[in-house]
N, C-alpha and C positions, 0 to 999 in steps of 0.2 A: 328313199332313206326315211327311217321312222323318225318322227318328232317328238320333242319332249312334252308332255302334258303340261308342264308347270315352267314355262319358260322364263318366267319372270322373278316370280318370290321362290323358286324351289319347291321341293316335296316337303310335306310337313311331317313325314314319317319315313322310316326306313322302308316299310311295306309299301308305302305308296311309290318310293322310288323303284323299288323290286318290280312294280307291277306296269311301270312306265315302259313302253316298247324302246325308248331311245336310250334310257338311263341304265336299265337293269344289267348288270354285269359289267358296266362301263365305268370310266373315270367320271363321269358327270352324275354320280349316283348322289344320294342322301347326303347332304352336308359339303358336297364337293362342287365346283363348277359355278352353280347359281347360289345367291343369298338365301338363306333358310329364314322362314318366319319362327319368330321367338315370340310368345304371346307375354303382355305386360305382366309383372309381378304386382297383382294387386295387394298382396300383403304389405310388399315394400312400400306401394303408394300410400296406403293405409297407414303405416307406421310413419311417413314422412310429413302426412298432413296432420297425424296427432302431434308429431312432435313440434310442428310449427305453432299449432293451436295452444300448447302447452307453454310454448316460449312466449307467444303473445300474452297468456294468462299471468305469467310471472315477470314480464318486463316492468322495469323500474327506470327512474330517472334521477338526476341529482339537481336539486335547485342551485342558483348561482350562490345562494349564501351558505351554502353547506360546505364547510372547510375541507380541504384535501386531506384524504386519510379516514374521513368519517365514516364509520359503520352504518349510520343511519339511512334507512332504505325507503323511500317514497315512491307512491304511484303517482302516475302522470296527472290523474284526476286532483289528488292531494297538493301538488306542485301548482296547479291552475288555481285552487281554491286559496292557498297561502302567498302566493305572489302578491296580490294587491295588498294584503296584509303587511306583509315585509315592507313594500313601498311606503306605506304609511308609517311604519315603525321608524324606517330610515329617515323620513321628514321629521319627524317628532324627535330624534336622537338629540339634536342642538338644544333642547328644553331642558334645564336643571331639574333636579330633584324629582325625577319621575320614576314610579316603580316599572319594571319591566312588563309585570302581566296585573291585570285585575281578575281576581277569581270570584266569579259569581256562582253561587250554588243554593240550595234550598236548606233551611235550617235543619232540618232532619238529617242531612248529609254532613253536618259540620264536624262530626266526630267518625264518620266513616270514609266515604270515596272522596269527598272534598280534603280531608285532612290528608288522605293519602297522597293525593296529587299535589296538594301544597307542598308536603314534606319532600316529595320525589323532585320538584323544581328547584326549592331552596338546595337541595343536596347536589343540585347541578349549577349552582351559583346563580339563579334567577331570584331577584326580588320581587315578591308577591303580595299584593294589596289582598288580603284575607278578611273576612267579616269577622272571624273570631279574634282579630287582632284590632280591626280598623273599624268597624261599625257597632253602632249601639243598637241595643235590642230595641224593637218596637219601632224603628226607623223604616220609611217606605223603601220596598224592595227598587221600585223604578228609579227613583232619586238617587237612591245609593248607586246603582248602575251607573247614572249620568256622572255623580262626582268621582266615583272610582275610575270611570274612564278618563276623564279629565286628568287625574293623577297618574296616569298610567299610559306607558306607550301602545298597549293593546289590553284587550278584555275576553277571555274567555268565560263560557257559560257553561256550566255543568249540567247537562240536561239529564235528569233521573226521573223514575216515577214521581217522587216526592216534589220535585221543581215542577212537574206538569200539573200537579195537583194544586201548588200553590198559584201558579199564573192563571190556572182556568178560572178563579175568583176574581183575579185582581185584573186581568186583562194586560196586555204589554204593549199595545199599538198607541203608545203616545207620540205626541210630536217630537221631543227631544229624543228619544231611543231612535225614533224613526231617522232623524238626522244623522245619528252617530252610526247607525247600521249602515247609510249611504256612503260614509266615508271609510269604510272598510276597518272598523275598530273592534269588531266581535267575531270570536270563533266559536260556534257551537261545538260542545264535545258531549257526544251522545254516549249515555251508559245504561245499560239494563232496559233499555226503551228503544224506539225507531223514529226515524225521522217522519215517517208518515203519523206516529201520534204526536210529535211535536208540531206537524202542520196542522192537525186539527184543533190543538189547543192553543197555539200561536202561529197563523199563517205569516206574520211578518218575520218573528225569528225563524221559523222553520223554512223561509226561502232561502236562508243562508245556507251555504255548504261548509262542512267543518269536518270532524274526525270522530271516529266510532270506536268504543271499546270491543265492539263485537268483531271487529275487524282487526285490531291491532291491540296489544296489550298495553296496559296504562303506564308501563315503564317506557315502552318505544314512543307513545304519543308524548309523553313529558320530554323524551329527549329532542324531538321534533320542536317542541315548543321552545326549548332551551337553545336549539340553533336558530330557531326563527327570531328571537329576540336579541341574539347577541351581535353587537356590532363590532 
């Protein structure tokens, strides 16, 4: 009796089955009797892998302080960055007469992006300590950061090329600011520059994570800050 030449996996083609002495012309031909080999679909695998990667890239999470129904989207890194700041805000919420946010910025930005961010925040109901309203000309930047933070629940530092030029001459690593950084009172907002350039100008401030207008429009950043300080 003739034996099948592919008894386990079956024949891979009709012509192979026709050439088999046991299967040709019989009921155990190609596709019948034995399981047949089906090569994997590499295009399907590639599509699945690509979809998974895309899903990972677009993944987002909601922080615990984000209200139900909020449309503000955070990355996991942003939630990790802002969580200790939120904890500090909650601890300081019992103190009276505090502004929500202290906005530190370079003088050259006072009519531009700093005012834009200030106006966006106030339109969202956030009280902002802003140099245009609260700082006298000629006062020391570092000291005003210190004083502003004492009077605010959290401070944001708007890091622009003008700001980098300013701190390059003064330096920012003083003891008081160092202590405030350690208590999670500052959030850098990088605009038209990079964290690498910030670290070159101020390693202390550049060591902090924050937000970046190159990755998120300033309107979205304002919305995230508004949620962050809302108790």
